[in-house]
N, C-alpha and C positions, 0 to 999 in steps of 0.2 A: 045134177047132183051126183050121179053115178061117176061121171067124168072126174069130178073133184075127188071122190073117194079113191079112184084108181091112182090119181096123181099124188095124193097124200100117202097112200100105201107105198107107191114107188119111192117117194122121197125117204120114208122111214126105212125101207129095205136097203136103199143105197147107203144111207148113213150107217146102218148095221153092217153092211159089207165093208165099208171103209174101216170101221172100228175093228172088225174081226181080222181083216187083212193086216192092219197095223199091229195087232196083238200077236199075230203068228210070225210074220217075217222077222228074221234075225234072232229070234228067241230059241229056236230049236235046231237040231241037226237037219240035214237035207231030208233024210227019211222021215223023221218025225214031222217036219214041216209039210212034206207031201201028204202024209196021213191026216194031218190037221186040215189041210186044204180039202182033201177028199171028204172028210166027215163034216166040216163046218162051212166051207166056202161053196162047194158044188151044190148042196141042197139050197143054199141061199140064192145062188144064180138061177136055179130052177124056179124058185119062187118069184124072182124078178121077171123071168121070162114069161111066166104065167100072167102076171099083172100086165105086162106090156101086150101080150096077145089079147087079153080081155079088153084092154084099152083100145087096141086097133079095131076091134069089132064095132065099137060105138062112136069112135071119133070121126068127125066129118073131115073130108079131104081139105077143107079150107083151114082147119085147125091143125090137123095132123099132116105136116108137110114132109115127114120122112117117108122113104119108100117102104112099102110092105114087103113081106117075103116074096110073094109071086112077082112083084115088080122088080125086085133085085135079081131074081132067077131068070127072067125072060126079057 
């Protein structure tokens, strides 16, 4: 059940990221676009990273086939 909650949350966050990204790009000057990215996109990426980190803690290796951070580093 917890696994499904993480995946549902991740899906919602990714959709939100796509929408925010589309609403920012091309609509503002470079400076304003950068400021919007910092204030709206960066916190959302942090939220996504948190969901993925929590998911990694409970996902079995059979289901979660992507490498974890330590596996990528070493």
